DOTOR-62060 format. One line per field, with one value per residue (C-alpha): x, y, z; residue in three letters; residue number from 0. Coordinates in pm, 1 decimal, padded with zeros to 6 digits. Example, Ala and Ser with C-alpha at 12.3 -4.5 7.8 and 13.67 -1.06 7.14 Angstrom:
<rs>
x	[01230.0|01367.0]
y	[-00450.0|-00106.0]
z	[00780.0|00714.0]
residuo	[ALA|SER]
num	[0|1]
</rs>
This chain:
<rs>
x	[05561.1|05487.7|05426.7|05595.6|05279.4|05154.1|04940.4|04998.8|04984.8|04899.4|05239.3|05343.4|05249.5|05378.4|05649.7|05543.0|05773.2|05667.5|05975.3|05933.2|06186.8|06125.8|06022.0|05969.2|05662.6|05663.3|05405.7|05412.3|05079.4|04902.8|04727.6|04393.7|04501.7|04596.8|04868.0|05124.9|05385.6|05398.3|05666.8|05749.1|06098.2|06342.2|06384.2|06575.2|06558.7|06875.1|06889.8|06976.9|07143.7|07313.9|07222.1|07396.0|07243.4|06917.0|06953.0|07086.4|06810.5|06546.9|06687.7|06673.7|06341.3|06197.5|06381.3|06231.3|05881.1|05866.5|06062.8|05818.7|05522.9|05676.9|05778.5|06104.3|06324.5|06621.9|06463.5|06466.1|06274.7|06029.3|05742.5|05630.5|05703.2|05863.1|05643.4|05831.8|05696.3|05955.2|06010.2|06308.6|06215.2|06199.3|06416.4|06463.5|06817.7|06684.4|06434.3|06698.7|06927.5|06640.6|06540.3|06916.5|06930.6|06625.0|06727.9|07046.8|06868.4|06692.3|06359.3|06134.4|06159.1|06001.2|06063.9|05831.0|05973.9|05756.7|05749.0|05559.9|05298.8|05205.8|05132.5|04947.7|04708.5|04654.8|04608.6|04353.6|04107.9|03960.8|04060.5|04404.3|04382.0|04337.9|04601.4|04803.3|04981.1|05239.4|05298.6|05545.9|05869.9|05877.7|05617.6|05569.6|05271.6|05144.8|04848.6|04736.8|04473.6|04262.5|04463.9|04778.2|04893.0|05118.4|05205.6|05521.7|05743.3|06131.8|06059.5|06407.6|06318.7|06451.2|06649.7|06314.9|06118.8|05945.8|05790.5|05590.1|05607.4|05696.0|06043.0|05907.9|05643.8|05900.0|06159.6|05890.1|05734.4|06095.6|06184.0|05847.2|05919.0|06272.9|06163.1|05904.5|06153.6|06417.9|06149.6|06193.0|05850.2|05511.0|05414.4|05317.4|05235.5|05482.0|05767.1|05654.6|05507.4|05819.8|06081.7|05855.1|05815.0|06188.4|06216.2|06427.4|06351.4|06331.1|06350.9|06691.2|06820.2|06667.3|06836.8|07136.9|07116.9|07018.0|07318.4|07552.5|07413.0|07290.8|06926.2|06924.8|06844.0|06609.8|06365.4|06280.1|06001.2|05835.4|05761.9|05517.1|05216.6|05259.3|05231.5|04883.0|04773.1|04863.0|04669.2|04365.9|04402.4|04387.1|04728.9|04754.2|05122.4|05067.2|04757.8|04964.1|05187.6|04934.3|04769.7|05084.7|05098.5|04749.0|04812.2|05134.7|04932.9|04657.6|04946.4|05079.8|04755.6|04599.4|04925.2|04887.1|04507.8|04599.3|04891.7|04703.4|04395.4|04158.7|03996.3|03663.6|03653.0|03595.5|03927.0|04014.2|04278.7|04431.5|04601.7|04884.6|05157.5|05227.0|05097.8|04770.3|04715.2|04639.1|04271.5|04207.9|03927.0|04017.4|04356.1|04105.7|03844.6|04101.5|04262.3|03932.0|03823.8|04120.4|04155.3|03790.4|03873.2|04081.5|03885.0|03502.5|03390.6|03696.0|03681.9|03918.0|04026.6|04249.4|04429.5|04293.0|04504.3|04883.8|05044.8|05203.1|04859.2|04882.1|05238.7|05070.9|04780.8|04993.1|05176.4|04840.0|04740.0|05036.0|04999.3|04610.6|04452.0|04200.5|04337.5|04275.8|03931.9|03729.1|03706.2|04079.7|04124.0|03886.3|04056.6|04400.6|04275.3|04101.9|04426.7|04697.0|04690.7|04896.1|04842.8|04949.0|05259.3|05370.1|05315.5|05640.5|05477.8|05233.9|05009.2|04963.5|04673.3|04556.6]
y	[09298.4|09636.3|09741.5|10099.2|10283.4|10256.7|09943.6|09622.2|09298.8|08979.6|08829.1|08496.7|08175.3|07922.6|07921.7|07623.9|07436.5|07191.1|07036.5|06829.4|06690.4|06974.1|07271.5|07411.9|07610.1|07816.7|08039.0|08249.8|08232.7|08386.7|08204.3|08330.9|08133.3|08467.5|08399.0|08666.6|08564.9|08309.5|08199.6|07922.2|07836.8|07558.4|07246.7|07265.1|06868.6|06768.9|06474.5|06682.9|06996.0|06854.1|06983.2|07316.1|07373.3|07283.7|07530.5|07803.9|07751.4|07768.6|08099.3|08253.7|08158.8|08313.3|08600.4|08634.9|08567.4|08831.4|09078.0|09027.1|09085.1|09404.1|09228.7|09238.2|08936.0|09042.7|08979.5|08642.9|08439.9|08528.5|08268.9|08024.8|07717.1|07613.1|07299.5|07119.6|06858.4|06710.4|06462.2|06249.5|06261.9|05892.1|05783.3|05935.3|06021.8|06234.5|06387.4|06481.4|06624.6|06875.9|06967.6|07051.6|07280.7|07454.1|07486.9|07651.3|07937.8|08047.8|08117.8|07980.8|07787.0|07487.4|07266.3|07007.3|06766.8|06532.5|06312.0|06520.2|06240.7|06376.1|06722.8|06570.1|06393.2|06698.6|06913.2|06646.9|06552.0|06739.3|06409.4|06315.4|05994.8|05807.7|05710.6|05958.8|05858.5|06113.2|06056.1|06352.8|06291.4|05984.7|05776.0|05747.8|05653.0|05692.8|05519.1|05642.7|05498.4|05709.7|05573.8|05694.4|05352.3|05421.7|05225.8|05381.5|05271.4|05315.3|05506.9|05459.9|05438.9|05094.7|05020.7|04978.8|04792.4|05147.7|05219.4|05524.9|05924.2|06148.8|06012.0|05665.7|05753.1|05953.0|05690.3|05455.3|05686.7|05763.3|05378.5|05315.5|05562.2|05440.2|05055.4|05165.4|05327.3|05059.9|04757.4|04622.8|04742.2|04790.7|05114.0|05397.8|05759.7|05849.0|05767.3|06128.3|06311.0|06254.7|06371.7|06639.6|06780.5|06837.8|06978.0|06698.5|06450.0|06101.1|05932.1|05798.6|06132.9|06257.9|05993.0|06070.2|06427.9|06343.0|06111.6|06369.7|06643.5|06853.9|06804.6|06776.0|06443.1|06608.0|06721.2|06332.8|06459.0|06647.9|06307.3|06202.1|06424.6|06307.5|05975.9|06042.8|06255.1|05961.0|05715.5|05946.6|05955.5|05576.0|05473.3|05123.9|05143.0|05465.8|05326.0|05018.9|05249.6|05472.8|05124.2|05017.6|05350.6|05324.8|04964.8|05072.3|05339.9|05090.2|04858.4|05135.3|05241.7|04895.3|04791.6|05101.6|05013.4|04672.1|04776.4|05020.9|04824.3|05078.4|04803.9|04800.3|05202.6|05463.6|05613.8|05933.6|05809.2|06156.1|06172.9|06435.8|06525.1|06653.2|06315.8|06376.5|06676.8|06452.2|06463.7|06095.4|05950.5|05582.1|05648.4|05749.9|05488.4|05216.9|05372.5|05379.3|05033.4|04894.2|05096.0|05007.8|04638.4|04703.5|04939.7|04934.7|05234.3|05437.1|05765.4|05893.9|06249.6|06454.9|06721.6|07045.5|07275.7|07317.3|07061.4|07335.1|07404.8|07052.0|07183.8|07498.4|07307.4|07067.6|07374.1|07542.3|07216.9|07207.6|07564.0|07598.4|07405.3|07172.7|07175.7|07429.9|07568.3|07517.5|07904.6|07929.5|07638.8|07781.8|08104.3|07951.0|07716.2|08005.9|08229.1|07987.6|07924.3|07799.4|08144.0|08330.0|08085.0|08179.4|08560.9|08753.7|09037.8|08985.6|09183.7|09059.5|08992.7|09263.9]
z	[05649.7|05488.8|05167.1|05219.1|05212.2|05556.0|05470.4|05693.2|05499.5|05700.9|05831.4|05653.7|05812.5|05576.9|05299.9|05100.9|04837.3|04600.8|04416.7|04112.6|03880.7|03627.5|03834.1|04169.8|04280.2|04585.7|04779.2|05083.4|05264.0|05566.8|05847.1|05678.3|05335.6|05169.8|04924.1|04987.6|04705.8|04479.4|04208.4|03983.2|03895.7|03776.9|03977.6|04288.2|04342.1|04533.1|04323.8|04021.4|04130.2|04469.7|04822.5|04779.9|04474.9|04629.7|04896.3|04694.1|04473.0|04728.5|04881.7|04512.7|04460.3|04808.5|04718.8|04367.2|04522.8|04799.9|04572.0|04283.6|04531.0|04686.4|05012.3|05181.3|05209.0|05437.0|05784.7|05956.2|05996.2|05729.6|05817.1|06110.8|05902.2|05573.8|05433.4|05155.8|04927.8|04711.0|04466.9|04566.4|04953.7|04938.5|05225.0|05587.6|05459.8|05189.8|05414.7|05638.1|05372.2|05233.1|05606.2|05694.3|05378.4|05463.7|05819.3|05731.9|05565.3|05868.9|05674.8|05970.0|06313.6|06186.5|05865.6|05732.4|05467.6|05303.2|04950.9|04701.3|04681.1|05028.1|04903.3|04603.0|04820.9|05037.4|04765.3|04587.7|04835.4|05179.3|05349.2|05511.6|05375.5|05033.3|04748.9|04520.4|04223.2|04090.5|03731.9|03595.3|03437.2|03656.1|03869.1|04241.7|04473.5|04840.6|05010.4|05351.9|05561.0|05800.2|06119.4|05961.8|05804.3|05496.2|05195.8|05027.2|04734.1|04668.0|04346.2|04228.5|03856.7|03657.0|03972.3|04167.3|03896.3|03789.0|03439.2|03371.7|03357.1|03081.8|03048.7|02998.3|02741.8|02555.4|02538.9|02418.2|02197.3|02014.8|02014.3|01830.4|01582.5|01515.5|01509.3|01248.1|01039.2|01034.5|01026.3|01338.5|01455.7|01311.1|01143.2|01354.4|01266.1|01549.4|01279.8|01123.4|01415.2|01656.7|01394.5|01291.4|01634.2|01638.2|01285.6|01187.3|00888.2|01041.7|01358.9|01307.7|01232.8|01547.8|01742.2|01601.5|01697.4|02041.9|02063.7|01959.8|02177.2|01890.3|02055.9|02443.6|02543.0|02816.3|02527.6|02488.3|02751.4|02475.2|02302.5|02570.0|02446.0|02110.8|02212.3|02344.8|02037.6|01823.1|02039.6|02026.8|01670.3|01647.0|01612.0|01757.7|01869.1|02056.7|02227.0|02319.9|02501.2|02667.6|02801.2|02937.8|03138.0|03228.9|03366.8|03562.5|03708.7|03828.7|03965.0|04183.6|04327.7|04377.5|04565.0|04787.6|04828.6|04937.9|05177.1|05339.2|05384.9|05190.8|04967.3|05176.3|05212.7|04966.3|04910.0|04686.9|04412.3|04327.0|03988.7|03995.9|03773.8|03412.4|03235.3|03366.5|03173.6|02889.9|02771.1|02657.1|02799.2|02712.9|02929.5|03228.9|03172.4|03185.4|03505.2|03675.9|03586.8|03720.5|04028.8|04110.7|04071.2|04392.1|04555.1|04446.0|04622.7|04521.4|04326.9|04084.1|04135.2|03874.5|04059.0|03920.9|04155.9|04163.5|04398.0|04602.0|04737.9|04932.8|05078.8|05206.4|05351.0|05530.4|05677.7|05801.9|05936.5|06144.0|06255.8|06306.5|06595.2|06499.3|06115.9|05838.2|05850.9|05516.9|05476.8|05482.8|05262.9|05004.0|05004.5|04950.1|04666.4|04500.9|04518.3|04450.2|04096.4|03814.4|03649.6|03982.0|04009.0|03651.7|03675.4|03693.8|03893.7|04140.1|04340.5|04701.6|04881.3|05126.3]
residuo	[MET|GLY|ASP|GLY|ALA|GLY|THR|GLN|ARG|PRO|ALA|ALA|ALA|VAL|ILE|ALA|VAL|ASP|VAL|GLY|ASN|SER|LYS|THR|ASP|LEU|ALA|VAL|VAL|ALA|ARG|ASP|GLY|ALA|VAL|LEU|ALA|ALA|ARG|ARG|GLY|PRO|THR|ILE|SER|HIS|GLN|GLN|VAL|GLY|ALA|ALA|GLY|ALA|ALA|ASN|GLY|LEU|ARG|GLN|LEU|VAL|GLU|ASP|ALA|LEU|SER|GLY|ALA|GLY|LEU|GLU|SER|GLY|ALA|ARG|PRO|LEU|ALA|GLU|VAL|VAL|SER|CYS|SER|ALA|ALA|GLY|ALA|ASP|PHE|PRO|SER|ASP|THR|ARG|LEU|ILE|ALA|ARG|GLY|ILE|HIS|ASP|LEU|GLY|LEU|ALA|PRO|LEU|GLU|MET|VAL|THR|ASN|ASP|CYS|HIS|GLY|GLY|LEU|ARG|ALA|GLY|THR|GLY|ARG|LEU|TRP|GLY|VAL|CYS|VAL|ILE|CYS|GLY|SER|GLY|ILE|ASN|CYS|LEU|GLY|ARG|ALA|PRO|GLY|GLY|ARG|GLU|ALA|ARG|PHE|MET|ALA|LEU|GLY|GLU|LEU|SER|GLY|ASP|TRP|GLY|GLY|GLY|SER|ALA|LEU|GLY|GLN|ALA|GLY|LEU|ALA|ALA|ALA|VAL|ARG|ALA|GLY|ASP|GLY|ARG|GLY|PRO|ALA|THR|THR|LEU|ALA|GLU|ALA|VAL|PRO|SER|HIS|PHE|ARG|VAL|GLY|THR|ALA|ARG|ALA|LEU|THR|ILE|ALA|MET|TYR|ARG|GLY|ARG|ILE|PRO|TRP|ARG|ARG|HIS|LEU|GLU|ILE|ALA|PRO|LEU|VAL|PHE|GLN|ALA|ALA|MET|GLY|GLY|ASP|GLU|VAL|ALA|ARG|GLY|ILE|VAL|ASP|ARG|GLN|ALA|ASP|GLU|ILE|VAL|ALA|TRP|ALA|SER|SER|ALA|ILE|ARG|ARG|ALA|ARG|LEU|ALA|ARG|LEU|ASP|PRO|ASP|VAL|VAL|LEU|ALA|GLY|GLY|VAL|PHE|ARG|ALA|ASP|ASP|PRO|ALA|PHE|TYR|SER|ARG|ILE|GLU|ALA|GLY|VAL|ARG|ALA|ALA|ALA|PRO|ARG|SER|ARG|ILE|VAL|ARG|LEU|ARG|VAL|PRO|PRO|VAL|VAL|GLY|ALA|ALA|LEU|LEU|GLY|LEU|ASP|ARG|LEU|LEU|GLU|GLY|GLY|THR|PRO|PRO|GLU|VAL|GLU|THR|ARG|LEU|ARG|ALA|GLU|LEU|THR|ASP|GLY|ARG|LEU|ALA|ALA|ARG|LYS|GLN|ALA|PRO|SER|ALA]
num	[0|1|2|3|4|5|6|7|8|9|10|11|12|13|14|15|16|17|18|19|20|21|22|23|24|25|26|27|28|29|30|31|32|33|34|35|36|37|38|39|40|41|42|43|44|45|46|47|48|49|50|51|52|53|54|55|56|57|58|59|60|61|62|63|64|65|66|67|68|69|70|71|72|73|74|75|76|77|78|79|80|81|82|83|84|85|86|87|88|89|90|91|92|93|94|95|96|97|98|99|100|101|102|103|104|105|106|107|108|109|110|111|112|113|114|115|116|117|118|119|120|121|122|123|124|125|126|127|128|129|130|131|132|133|134|135|136|137|138|139|140|141|142|143|144|145|146|147|148|149|150|151|152|153|154|155|156|157|158|159|160|161|162|163|164|165|166|167|168|169|170|171|172|173|174|175|176|177|178|179|180|181|182|183|184|185|186|187|188|189|190|191|192|193|194|195|196|197|198|199|200|201|202|203|204|205|206|207|208|209|210|211|212|213|214|215|216|217|218|219|220|221|222|223|224|225|226|227|228|229|230|231|232|233|234|235|236|237|238|239|240|241|242|243|244|245|246|247|248|249|250|251|252|253|254|255|256|257|258|259|260|261|262|263|264|265|266|267|268|269|270|271|272|273|274|275|276|277|278|279|280|281|282|283|284|285|286|287|288|289|290|291|292|293|294|295|296|297|298|299|300|301|302|303|304|305|306|307|308|309|310|311|312|313|314|315|316|317|318|319|320|321|322|323|324|325|326|327|328|329|330|331|332|333|334|335|336|337|338|339|340|341|342|343|344|345|346|347|348|349]
</rs>
């Protein structure tokens, strides 16, 4: 690909995509780890926008990323492989549906589609095995042994017995505020903090506004950080909600450790997703204590890079003989940042 001024940029090797329930991150990466283009956009989850909407959203995101970096998007193929880690890729039928939509766009001769836990695990550890717990708007987990054995979950929300993530925390925080207001529950600072965040007088008024659509229900996700803030401020009700979330994370991780037979090893347990942006020492101490009860030599790793880094590395692992060299991985991790993804105009690497 040229830049229009006679300078030849590295050819694209991987179009890396991380599809979450609230956003999508995309990066175009060269074989040497250089990030040629990057863009953050709305979710293109097939579960939320449908198969056609997902394909159209991906096409638009690729075009926006390349255009913003001064690269051409008309020629096909654009790269050697599309590596997509996606929330909702929980069953083979989901994976086939996503892969078919990517294939029809003709972006690359090879498509790789995995669950977003695989991308989170690869982004969080230099190993190809371990445990990853995704706690974003929902919750999921993967355990992978050194030999390839995997422990997976259905991750279908309440239908499969799940609890946790920003949605569950938000609902629990709102419920606590309402119940404190009408006398069914104990007093909590959430009774004031939650409606105040939405600039309404009471939790009852907030509930009615959401019920009638004046405040979109999806905004209940904004309550999750309020729950953490209240818990760190000493609120016992909020702390109970946060403790429940920590215990659920331990339950997922411990099950993955047992089923993947990692208990006697030293697995990295990667914590990925928006819930882990919270800086609550008690929350992480509770998780660590619970996980180490299942695997005493385990190490808790909070993901510090965007999960799309993992999708990019999985693609490079597939293309490069012997896996991704350390210097390539180091360059990719340095260049593919949240700031780069969020920037509307990017200067591509030389």
